C-alpha positions, 0 to 999 in steps of 0.5 A, a space after each residue: 509486516 509483509 516482508 518475505 525472504 526470496 531467492 533471486 538467483 539470476 543464473 549469472 554463470 558464475 560458480 554459485 557462492 551459496 549463502 554468500 550470494 547477495 541474491 540468495 536471501 532477498 527481502 521483498 515487501 508485499 501488501 498486507 491485504 492483497 499480498 502483491 509486491 509494490 514499490 510504495 506502501 501506505 500505513 493503515 493501522 498496523 498494516 502496510 497497504 498498496 495504494 489500491 488496498 489503502 484506498 479501498 480500506 479508507 473508503 470502507 472506514 469513511 463516513 458516507 452521506 447518501 442523498 438522492 440529490 447532491 453535489 460534491 462541495 469541492 468539484 460541484 459534480 453530482 454524486 449520490 454517495 459522498 464522503 465527509 472530509 473536514 465537514 465537507 461532503 465530497 465525491 469519491 474522486 475528491 475523497 481519494 485525491 485528498 486521501 492520497 495527497 495527505 497520506 505519507 508513503 513508505 518505500 519498499 526499499 525503506 521497509 526491507 532496509 529495516 528488515 532483519 529477520 532472515 530466519 523465515 527463509 527456507 532454502 
């Protein structure tokens, strides 16, 4: 899982409490594909992905229909490349909108709340 333990010293001008400081070993969630920090993630297989990586991975895996002519069956926009969703041939925009609306988000707070392996932090 994309969690790293980081030091988030804020230079508070108080005497350093060392390992007892709550900002010394802070778990932070990162996208398993691009490595960027995000507030929310989507589950994709065993990975937790940011929205951009989730959409990209889903589009790569989706069944495509390429026609020289054709319209999206949901919005009637012309689209040479369409994706199958429940038997309908839809444009990229409708595919992505449906994908995000029907997928569950996992908050970064929830991910780090369940994280308990602090052994991978180097002081």
